[in-house]
Wavefront OBJ file of the C-alpha trace (Angstrom):
o trace
v -0.002 0.007 -0.053
v 1.239 3.528 -0.715
v 1.434 6.332 1.799
v 1.792 9.146 -0.691
v -1.299 11.147 -1.869
v -3.030 9.809 -4.908
v -3.015 11.716 -8.180
v -6.461 12.887 -9.357
v -6.212 10.231 -12.099
v -5.452 7.479 -9.595
v -8.188 8.679 -7.246
v -10.748 8.566 -10.017
v -9.599 5.199 -11.416
v -9.910 3.680 -7.781
v -13.338 5.278 -7.522
v -14.379 3.892 -10.954
v -13.487 0.337 -9.530
v -15.401 0.605 -6.325
v -18.705 -0.986 -7.472
v -17.454 -3.532 -10.016
v -14.518 -4.803 -12.075
v -14.105 -2.962 -15.253
v -11.870 -3.242 -18.469
v -9.838 -0.329 -19.737
v -12.497 1.490 -21.829
v -15.037 0.886 -19.111
v -12.724 2.580 -16.632
v -12.140 5.453 -18.993
v -15.888 5.988 -19.513
v -16.552 5.748 -15.712
v -13.762 8.253 -14.980
v -15.339 10.687 -17.510
v -18.786 10.230 -15.833
v -17.422 10.675 -12.359
v -15.601 13.880 -13.279
v -18.628 15.292 -15.285
v -16.535 15.056 -18.480
v -13.688 17.137 -17.057
v -11.236 14.258 -17.097
v -10.813 12.201 -20.303
v -8.059 9.543 -19.770
v -6.210 8.358 -22.805
v -5.756 4.616 -22.909
v -1.869 4.992 -22.618
v -2.242 7.202 -19.533
v -4.853 4.766 -18.070
v -2.507 1.779 -18.314
v 0.359 3.727 -16.753
v -1.968 4.515 -13.779
v -3.172 0.932 -13.638
v 0.466 -0.310 -13.747
v 1.347 1.852 -10.678
v -1.832 1.008 -8.859
v -1.280 -2.777 -9.488
v 2.366 -2.458 -8.390
v 1.188 -0.861 -5.157
v -1.366 -3.540 -4.567
v -4.317 -1.120 -4.811
v -5.815 -2.801 -7.927
v -5.788 -6.385 -8.998
v -6.469 -8.254 -12.264
v -10.001 -9.681 -11.905
v -10.289 -11.726 -15.144
v -9.624 -11.742 -18.789
v -11.947 -12.438 -21.698
v -11.754 -12.388 -25.469
v -14.150 -9.815 -27.009
v -14.292 -9.448 -30.836
v -11.042 -11.229 -31.162
v -9.233 -9.006 -28.654
v -8.163 -9.655 -25.030
v -10.005 -7.584 -22.417
v -8.464 -7.367 -18.959
v -10.835 -6.520 -16.176
v -9.420 -4.837 -13.064
v -10.868 -4.704 -9.518
v -10.289 -2.670 -6.467
v -8.284 -4.660 -3.789
v -8.987 -4.356 -0.013
v -5.865 -2.242 0.362
v -7.107 -0.180 -2.532
v -10.405 0.499 -0.894
v -8.660 1.484 2.381
v -6.306 3.848 0.506
v -9.217 5.359 -1.350
v -11.199 5.869 1.910
v -8.127 7.516 3.561
v -7.579 9.699 0.518
v -11.281 10.759 0.524
v -11.040 11.609 4.246
v -7.821 13.599 3.657
v -9.343 15.483 0.898
v -12.546 16.145 2.796
v -10.475 17.771 5.606
v -8.995 20.179 3.011
v -12.450 20.934 1.562
v -13.854 21.678 4.945
v -10.987 24.048 5.764
v -11.288 25.977 2.483
v -15.000 26.113 2.741
v -14.746 27.479 6.236
v -12.172 30.109 5.301
v -14.158 31.177 2.276
v -17.374 31.529 4.404
v -15.449 33.654 6.863
v -14.053 35.786 4.102
v -17.564 36.320 2.673
v -18.866 37.324 6.091
v -16.002 39.744 6.512
v -16.637 41.268 3.094
v -20.398 41.520 3.691
v -19.740 43.340 6.957
v -17.663 45.875 5.179
v -14.279 44.600 6.291
v -11.282 44.057 4.032
l 1 2 3 4 5 6 7 8 9 10 11 12 13 14 15 16 17 18 19 20 21 22 23 24 25 26 27 28 29 30 31 32 33 34 35 36 37 38 39 40 41 42 43 44 45 46 47 48 49 50 51 52 53 54 55 56 57 58 59 60 61 62 63 64 65 66 67 68 69 70 71 72 73 74 75 76 77 78 79 80 81 82 83 84 85 86 87 88 89 90 91 92 93 94 95 96 97 98 99 100 101 102 103 104 105 106 107 108 109 110 111 112 113 114 115
């Protein structure tokens, strides 16, 4: 398991695998949906992310199947991957709460005529 912060791409790939195993294009599509179209992973980028996540034990190969003459690899979230994703979500939520609180305080100061 990795102790470093996840990249946004890795965070979204792990999130895409929470509910079910997916193959490459399935992951790409789910990441695009999760990010409201903001992140569009290229296949080469995706497999680089998957290789790192697999090496860190966060993602595992679930199964392979032949589809229209091509091999599809399905990946799934491992238990350590789920724990890492949960920890990263908690870490990010702390930052979001801090930013939201400071922005709210700023708006209040500005609405009261302060600088």
